[in-house]
C-alpha beads as a LAMMPS data file, in Angstrom:
LAMMPS data file: protein, C-alpha beads

221 atoms
220 bonds

1 atom types
1 bond types

-500.0 500.0 xlo xhi
-500.0 500.0 ylo yhi
-500.0 500.0 zlo zhi

Masses

1 110.0

Atoms # bond

1 1 1 -0.055 0.000 -0.056
2 1 1 1.494 3.379 -1.209
3 1 1 2.572 5.583 1.725
4 1 1 2.372 8.680 -0.736
5 1 1 -1.458 9.029 -0.328
6 1 1 -2.200 11.968 1.818
7 1 1 -3.887 11.432 5.027
8 1 1 -7.714 11.992 5.156
9 1 1 -8.940 15.395 6.476
10 1 1 -12.401 16.240 7.901
11 1 1 -13.148 17.796 4.568
12 1 1 -12.317 14.645 2.794
13 1 1 -14.777 12.614 5.016
14 1 1 -17.547 15.353 4.462
15 1 1 -17.122 15.315 0.833
16 1 1 -17.592 11.564 0.576
17 1 1 -20.369 11.543 2.879
18 1 1 -22.200 14.135 0.659
19 1 1 -21.420 12.340 -2.594
20 1 1 -22.722 8.991 -1.414
21 1 1 -25.962 10.627 0.067
22 1 1 -26.636 12.735 -2.887
23 1 1 -29.882 12.049 -4.873
24 1 1 -27.982 11.380 -8.016
25 1 1 -26.481 8.159 -6.639
26 1 1 -28.256 4.960 -7.709
27 1 1 -30.719 3.152 -5.453
28 1 1 -28.979 0.981 -2.922
29 1 1 -25.830 3.146 -2.690
30 1 1 -23.985 2.650 0.582
31 1 1 -23.765 5.336 3.059
32 1 1 -20.491 6.766 4.619
33 1 1 -20.649 4.216 7.458
34 1 1 -21.662 1.280 5.366
35 1 1 -18.834 2.097 2.860
36 1 1 -16.298 1.765 5.855
37 1 1 -17.722 -1.573 6.805
38 1 1 -17.497 -2.583 3.110
39 1 1 -13.740 -1.917 3.204
40 1 1 -13.063 -4.026 6.224
41 1 1 -14.955 -6.853 4.530
42 1 1 -12.890 -6.294 1.364
43 1 1 -9.692 -6.354 3.380
44 1 1 -10.817 -9.531 4.903
45 1 1 -10.966 -11.604 1.637
46 1 1 -8.639 -14.334 1.138
47 1 1 -7.267 -12.792 -1.889
48 1 1 -6.434 -9.210 -2.983
49 1 1 -9.325 -7.279 -4.534
50 1 1 -8.533 -4.336 -6.608
51 1 1 -10.407 -0.850 -6.508
52 1 1 -11.996 -1.954 -9.720
53 1 1 -13.427 -4.953 -8.000
54 1 1 -14.812 -3.464 -4.925
55 1 1 -15.871 -0.004 -6.379
56 1 1 -19.127 -1.364 -7.935
57 1 1 -20.166 -2.866 -4.533
58 1 1 -20.376 0.702 -3.371
59 1 1 -22.913 1.800 -5.908
60 1 1 -25.116 -1.469 -5.909
61 1 1 -23.330 -2.514 -9.320
62 1 1 -24.397 0.525 -10.959
63 1 1 -22.620 3.844 -12.238
64 1 1 -22.121 6.289 -9.648
65 1 1 -23.728 9.052 -11.935
66 1 1 -20.930 11.603 -11.221
67 1 1 -21.669 15.025 -12.739
68 1 1 -18.069 15.165 -14.314
69 1 1 -15.280 12.682 -14.931
70 1 1 -12.927 14.922 -12.560
71 1 1 -15.644 14.699 -9.787
72 1 1 -15.416 10.875 -9.893
73 1 1 -11.714 10.660 -10.126
74 1 1 -11.630 12.923 -6.952
75 1 1 -14.085 10.539 -5.400
76 1 1 -12.104 7.558 -6.288
77 1 1 -9.080 8.912 -4.734
78 1 1 -10.879 9.736 -1.705
79 1 1 -12.332 6.219 -1.439
80 1 1 -8.906 4.650 -1.880
81 1 1 -7.482 6.958 0.776
82 1 1 -10.182 5.430 3.165
83 1 1 -9.128 1.950 1.968
84 1 1 -5.477 2.940 2.945
85 1 1 -6.719 4.037 6.341
86 1 1 -8.500 0.705 7.015
87 1 1 -5.557 -1.321 5.689
88 1 1 -3.052 0.366 7.974
89 1 1 -5.516 -0.268 10.911
90 1 1 -5.663 -4.079 10.121
91 1 1 -1.964 -4.022 9.551
92 1 1 -1.404 -2.500 12.987
93 1 1 -3.130 -5.557 14.501
94 1 1 -6.499 -3.688 15.254
95 1 1 -9.825 -3.186 14.033
96 1 1 -10.543 0.477 14.959
97 1 1 -12.522 2.100 12.184
98 1 1 -13.401 5.843 12.506
99 1 1 -16.940 5.018 13.331
100 1 1 -18.977 4.188 16.702
101 1 1 -18.997 0.499 17.013
102 1 1 -20.541 0.691 20.675
103 1 1 -23.705 -1.205 21.426
104 1 1 -26.801 0.632 22.662
105 1 1 -30.370 -0.050 23.446
106 1 1 -31.143 3.109 21.622
107 1 1 -31.458 2.338 17.818
108 1 1 -30.469 5.690 16.820
109 1 1 -27.312 5.691 18.978
110 1 1 -26.310 2.437 17.482
111 1 1 -27.146 3.169 13.973
112 1 1 -23.251 3.326 13.102
113 1 1 -22.786 0.083 14.416
114 1 1 -25.652 -1.481 12.269
115 1 1 -24.601 0.227 9.113
116 1 1 -20.965 -0.705 9.612
117 1 1 -21.904 -4.315 9.818
118 1 1 -24.304 -3.911 7.008
119 1 1 -21.456 -2.641 4.733
120 1 1 -19.417 -5.529 5.843
121 1 1 -22.006 -8.164 4.880
122 1 1 -22.497 -6.453 1.542
123 1 1 -18.700 -6.950 0.824
124 1 1 -18.958 -10.746 2.095
125 1 1 -22.003 -11.483 -0.051
126 1 1 -20.315 -10.037 -3.303
127 1 1 -17.263 -12.286 -2.628
128 1 1 -18.920 -15.239 -0.887
129 1 1 -18.021 -17.357 -4.082
130 1 1 -14.356 -16.506 -3.392
131 1 1 -14.631 -17.518 0.087
132 1 1 -16.331 -20.988 -0.679
133 1 1 -13.679 -21.618 -3.317
134 1 1 -10.997 -20.937 -0.728
135 1 1 -12.765 -23.171 1.875
136 1 1 -13.123 -25.954 -0.729
137 1 1 -9.479 -25.600 -1.629
138 1 1 -8.352 -25.688 2.001
139 1 1 -10.418 -28.590 2.844
140 1 1 -8.635 -30.564 0.123
141 1 1 -5.229 -29.850 1.321
142 1 1 -3.388 -32.757 3.012
143 1 1 -4.372 -32.809 6.796
144 1 1 -0.744 -32.243 7.601
145 1 1 -1.114 -28.787 6.083
146 1 1 -4.672 -27.888 7.402
147 1 1 -4.684 -29.405 10.880
148 1 1 -7.838 -29.911 12.562
149 1 1 -8.998 -26.360 11.742
150 1 1 -12.781 -26.178 10.534
151 1 1 -12.302 -23.205 8.294
152 1 1 -15.979 -22.995 7.172
153 1 1 -17.174 -23.003 10.846
154 1 1 -14.623 -20.316 11.853
155 1 1 -15.554 -17.998 8.742
156 1 1 -19.341 -18.400 9.255
157 1 1 -19.363 -18.158 12.967
158 1 1 -17.834 -14.751 12.601
159 1 1 -20.266 -13.759 9.673
160 1 1 -22.971 -14.861 12.030
161 1 1 -22.027 -12.430 14.626
162 1 1 -21.737 -9.604 12.119
163 1 1 -25.166 -10.378 10.592
164 1 1 -26.760 -10.440 14.116
165 1 1 -25.368 -6.856 14.590
166 1 1 -26.582 -5.619 11.212
167 1 1 -29.922 -6.227 12.006
168 1 1 -30.468 -6.790 15.801
169 1 1 -34.075 -5.974 16.073
170 1 1 -35.154 -8.336 13.327
171 1 1 -32.823 -11.037 14.669
172 1 1 -34.498 -10.760 17.971
173 1 1 -37.857 -11.168 16.423
174 1 1 -36.799 -14.296 14.747
175 1 1 -34.855 -15.721 17.507
176 1 1 -36.181 -19.019 19.460
177 1 1 -34.955 -17.194 22.756
178 1 1 -35.470 -13.398 21.953
179 1 1 -34.359 -12.446 25.575
180 1 1 -31.231 -14.502 25.380
181 1 1 -30.206 -12.973 22.161
182 1 1 -31.034 -9.447 23.333
183 1 1 -28.882 -9.839 26.432
184 1 1 -25.972 -11.175 24.226
185 1 1 -25.916 -8.448 21.855
186 1 1 -23.679 -5.877 24.017
187 1 1 -21.114 -8.820 24.313
188 1 1 -21.379 -9.388 20.441
189 1 1 -20.664 -5.738 19.954
190 1 1 -17.503 -5.857 22.294
191 1 1 -16.230 -8.981 20.382
192 1 1 -16.892 -7.370 16.963
193 1 1 -13.418 -5.553 16.287
194 1 1 -11.533 -8.686 17.369
195 1 1 -13.524 -11.052 15.322
196 1 1 -13.114 -8.880 12.259
197 1 1 -9.511 -8.673 12.798
198 1 1 -9.533 -12.540 13.180
199 1 1 -11.150 -13.084 9.786
200 1 1 -8.723 -10.413 8.183
201 1 1 -5.953 -12.405 9.602
202 1 1 -7.341 -15.523 8.415
203 1 1 -8.036 -14.317 4.989
204 1 1 -4.278 -12.870 4.639
205 1 1 -2.826 -16.221 5.795
206 1 1 -4.955 -18.041 3.269
207 1 1 -3.833 -15.865 0.420
208 1 1 -0.290 -16.252 1.505
209 1 1 -0.631 -20.015 1.695
210 1 1 -2.344 -20.564 -1.814
211 1 1 0.239 -18.109 -3.265
212 1 1 3.087 -20.129 -1.977
213 1 1 1.521 -23.322 -3.211
214 1 1 1.032 -21.803 -6.738
215 1 1 4.425 -20.425 -6.982
216 1 1 6.658 -22.500 -4.774
217 1 1 9.902 -21.115 -6.293
218 1 1 8.802 -17.775 -4.712
219 1 1 8.153 -19.153 -1.476
220 1 1 10.311 -18.268 1.557
221 1 1 12.954 -20.814 2.370

Bonds

1 1 1 2
2 1 2 3
3 1 3 4
4 1 4 5
5 1 5 6
6 1 6 7
7 1 7 8
8 1 8 9
9 1 9 10
10 1 10 11
11 1 11 12
12 1 12 13
13 1 13 14
14 1 14 15
15 1 15 16
16 1 16 17
17 1 17 18
18 1 18 19
19 1 19 20
20 1 20 21
21 1 21 22
22 1 22 23
23 1 23 24
24 1 24 25
25 1 25 26
26 1 26 27
27 1 27 28
28 1 28 29
29 1 29 30
30 1 30 31
31 1 31 32
32 1 32 33
33 1 33 34
34 1 34 35
35 1 35 36
36 1 36 37
37 1 37 38
38 1 38 39
39 1 39 40
40 1 40 41
41 1 41 42
42 1 42 43
43 1 43 44
44 1 44 45
45 1 45 46
46 1 46 47
47 1 47 48
48 1 48 49
49 1 49 50
50 1 50 51
51 1 51 52
52 1 52 53
53 1 53 54
54 1 54 55
55 1 55 56
56 1 56 57
57 1 57 58
58 1 58 59
59 1 59 60
60 1 60 61
61 1 61 62
62 1 62 63
63 1 63 64
64 1 64 65
65 1 65 66
66 1 66 67
67 1 67 68
68 1 68 69
69 1 69 70
70 1 70 71
71 1 71 72
72 1 72 73
73 1 73 74
74 1 74 75
75 1 75 76
76 1 76 77
77 1 77 78
78 1 78 79
79 1 79 80
80 1 80 81
81 1 81 82
82 1 82 83
83 1 83 84
84 1 84 85
85 1 85 86
86 1 86 87
87 1 87 88
88 1 88 89
89 1 89 90
90 1 90 91
91 1 91 92
92 1 92 93
93 1 93 94
94 1 94 95
95 1 95 96
96 1 96 97
97 1 97 98
98 1 98 99
99 1 99 100
100 1 100 101
101 1 101 102
102 1 102 103
103 1 103 104
104 1 104 105
105 1 105 106
106 1 106 107
107 1 107 108
108 1 108 109
109 1 109 110
110 1 110 111
111 1 111 112
112 1 112 113
113 1 113 114
114 1 114 115
115 1 115 116
116 1 116 117
117 1 117 118
118 1 118 119
119 1 119 120
120 1 120 121
121 1 121 122
122 1 122 123
123 1 123 124
124 1 124 125
125 1 125 126
126 1 126 127
127 1 127 128
128 1 128 129
129 1 129 130
130 1 130 131
131 1 131 132
132 1 132 133
133 1 133 134
134 1 134 135
135 1 135 136
136 1 136 137
137 1 137 138
138 1 138 139
139 1 139 140
140 1 140 141
141 1 141 142
142 1 142 143
143 1 143 144
144 1 144 145
145 1 145 146
146 1 146 147
147 1 147 148
148 1 148 149
149 1 149 150
150 1 150 151
151 1 151 152
152 1 152 153
153 1 153 154
154 1 154 155
155 1 155 156
156 1 156 157
157 1 157 158
158 1 158 159
159 1 159 160
160 1 160 161
161 1 161 162
162 1 162 163
163 1 163 164
164 1 164 165
165 1 165 166
166 1 166 167
167 1 167 168
168 1 168 169
169 1 169 170
170 1 170 171
171 1 171 172
172 1 172 173
173 1 173 174
174 1 174 175
175 1 175 176
176 1 176 177
177 1 177 178
178 1 178 179
179 1 179 180
180 1 180 181
181 1 181 182
182 1 182 183
183 1 183 184
184 1 184 185
185 1 185 186
186 1 186 187
187 1 187 188
188 1 188 189
189 1 189 190
190 1 190 191
191 1 191 192
192 1 192 193
193 1 193 194
194 1 194 195
195 1 195 196
196 1 196 197
197 1 197 198
198 1 198 199
199 1 199 200
200 1 200 201
201 1 201 202
202 1 202 203
203 1 203 204
204 1 204 205
205 1 205 206
206 1 206 207
207 1 207 208
208 1 208 209
209 1 209 210
210 1 210 211
211 1 211 212
212 1 212 213
213 1 213 214
214 1 214 215
215 1 215 216
216 1 216 217
217 1 217 218
218 1 218 219
219 1 219 220
220 1 220 221
């Protein structure tokens, strides 16, 4: 990741918020907090995803309908700066996005938490085929390489936690034991950063593993 990108300013963040919320954007465009969640989902993938691969996810697979090409170029640069910020956060061994991931009984106060998780799920849904392919490849490895790790269970356990926080009220309504789930939600929110970092770490190690298997001459001795 290039260190030459300038750091984000408050103006940069506000410009992106306004662009994403503009009425010219296609239906289903992510809002700012959902976009941040999407970036962490992208960075958790078991393979590198280019800007061209994740950018359409932001606009629900449609054109952003920017007024001018120069405007779109500036927005893409802005988004890439946000990507670098999230990348640096993960590389530092943390998951501390610039949004409020705290649990609250008040739906308005926990809105950023829900939106962040919704964005993460948007990314995962878009690349779920990649995850499934990677899980299948992992399961086909010799047991001496994969050990007793149940990769599918690990991945979808984390996704279950994130999905629950993405729509807590709906999940409470559907739960067999609504009160138990309601009581568990503050704990789930506390576990969220660690869970996302664990998934990102898992994705990174899987990418390194399969790159090494495909190119053994380039692997570290």
